[in-house]
C-alpha positions in Angstrom: -27.3 -67.8 26.2 -24.4 -69.1 28.3 -21.4 -70.9 26.9 -22.6 -74.2 28.5 -26.1 -73.8 27.0 -24.5 -73.0 23.6 -22.4 -76.2 23.8 -25.3 -78.4 24.9 -27.5 -77.0 22.1 -24.8 -77.6 19.5 -24.4 -81.2 20.6 -28.2 -81.8 20.7 -28.7 -80.4 17.2 -25.4 -81.9 16.0 -26.9 -85.4 15.8 -29.5 -84.1 13.3 -26.9 -82.1 11.3 -24.6 -85.2 11.1 -27.5 -87.3 10.0 -28.5 -84.8 7.3 -24.8 -84.5 6.1 -24.6 -88.3 6.0 -27.7 -88.5 3.9 -26.2 -85.8 1.6 -22.9 -87.6 1.3 -24.8 -90.9 0.6 -26.1 -89.6 -2.6 -23.6 -86.9 -3.6 -21.4 -89.0 -5.9 -24.4 -90.7 -7.6 -26.0 -87.3 -8.2 -23.0 -85.3 -9.3 -20.6 -87.9 -10.7 -17.7 -85.7 -9.6 -14.7 -87.9 -8.8 -13.5 -85.6 -5.9 -16.6 -86.4 -4.0 -15.7 -90.1 -3.7 -13.2 -89.0 -1.0 -16.1 -88.5 1.4 -19.2 -89.8 -0.2 -20.6 -93.3 -0.8 -19.6 -95.1 -4.1 -21.5 -98.3 -3.3 -23.8 -99.8 -0.7 -21.2 -101.5 1.4 -21.1 -101.2 5.2 -17.8 -99.5 4.9 -19.2 -96.7 2.7 -21.9 -96.1 5.3 -19.2 -95.8 8.0 -17.3 -93.4 5.7 -20.2 -91.1 5.1 -21.0 -90.9 8.8 -17.3 -90.5 9.5 -16.8 -87.5 7.2 -20.1 -85.9 8.3 -19.0 -86.2 11.9 -15.5 -84.9 11.1 -16.9 -81.9 9.4 -19.1 -81.1 12.3 -16.1 -81.6 14.7 -14.4 -78.7 12.9 -17.4 -76.6 13.6 -17.4 -77.6 17.2 -13.7 -77.0 17.6 -13.5 -73.6 16.0 -16.9 -72.1 16.9 -18.4 -73.8 19.9 -15.6 -75.2 22.2 -13.1 -72.4 21.4 -10.3 -74.7 20.2 -10.4 -76.9 23.3 -7.6 -79.4 22.8 -9.6 -82.2 24.4 -11.9 -82.1 21.5 -9.2 -83.4 19.2 -8.8 -86.7 21.2 -12.6 -86.8 21.6 -13.0 -86.6 17.9 -10.5 -89.4 17.3 -12.3 -91.7 19.8 -15.7 -90.6 18.6 -14.8 -91.4 15.0 -13.3 -94.7 16.2 -16.7 -95.4 17.9 -18.4 -95.0 14.5 -16.0 -97.6 13.0 -17.0 -100.1 15.8 -20.7 -99.2 16.3 -22.0 -99.2 12.7 -20.8 -102.7 11.6 -21.4 -104.3 15.0 -25.0 -103.2 15.2 -25.6 -103.7 11.5 -24.3 -107.3 11.4 -25.8 -108.0 14.8 -29.3 -107.1 13.9 -29.2 -108.5 10.3 -27.9 -111.9 11.6 -30.9 -111.9 14.0 -33.5 -110.8 11.5 -31.9 -112.5 8.4 -32.3 -109.2 6.4 -31.8 -105.5 6.8 -34.4 -102.8 7.4 -34.0 -99.3 6.1 -35.5 -97.7 9.2 -33.1 -99.6 11.5 -30.2 -98.6 9.2 -31.2 -95.0 9.5 -31.5 -95.3 13.2 -28.0 -96.8 13.3 -26.6 -93.8 11.4 -28.3 -91.4 13.8 -27.1 -93.2 16.9 -23.6 -93.3 15.5 -23.7 -89.5 15.4 -25.1 -89.4 18.9 -22.3 -91.6 20.1 -19.7 -89.5 18.3 -21.0 -86.3 20.0 -21.4 -87.9 23.4 -17.8 -89.0 23.2 -16.6 -85.5 22.3 -18.7 -84.0 25.1 -17.2 -86.4 27.7 -13.7 -85.6 26.6 -14.2 -81.9 26.7 -16.0 -81.8 30.1 -13.3 -83.9 31.7 -10.4 -82.4 29.8 -9.1 -85.7 28.7 -5.8 -85.8 26.7 -5.4 -82.1 26.4 -1.7 -82.3 26.5 -1.6 -85.1 24.0 -3.5 -83.2 21.3 -0.7 -83.3 18.8 -0.5 -87.1 18.9 -4.3 -87.3 18.4 -4.2 -84.8 15.6 -1.8 -87.1 13.7 -3.9 -90.1 14.7 -6.9 -88.3 13.2 -5.0 -87.6 10.0 -3.9 -91.3 9.8 -7.5 -92.5 10.4 -8.8 -90.2 7.7 -6.2 -91.3 5.2 -7.0 -94.9 6.1 -10.7 -94.2 5.5 -10.1 -92.7 2.1 -7.5 -95.3 1.1 -10.0 -98.1 1.5 -12.4 -96.3 -0.7 -10.1 -96.8 -3.7 -8.3 -100.0 -2.5 -10.9 -102.0 -0.5 -9.8 -105.3 1.0 -11.7 -108.4 0.0 -13.9 -108.5 3.1 -17.7 -108.5 3.2 -17.8 -105.1 4.9 -16.1 -103.5 1.9 -18.1 -105.1 -0.8 -21.2 -103.3 -2.0 
């Protein structure tokens, strides 16, 4: 198997892996009750918590891509930042969009949104790596990723009083 085939295969199966990890993170805290898991698992049914579980599942998979598939390609760091930012925009936009049209939410559509958020994350990463975007700015994006991750965790424990954060 060539490097390109290996990369494409990891991206194709990555959407399913992110989806499975998101499902695991969704129930992890409820199942274990271990406080540490609240950092990356859902603690309620808010839209933000669903962003968070997809975020951390994608971030975990990005480490795998960075170290084992794309041989520490610096473009993947910026791609991961923009891919995770995509998740932050995509999930609430599509969720609130379809629920405002239907007047209710549907579990199958919610699952499809989570899956497509993972696909969007991976597509963003692939585009950045193929084109070599922001390779030289990888340090800036590394710190931006750290900040976004801390921001995500902070709002788990100190959520603002907005509908998206209320479960």
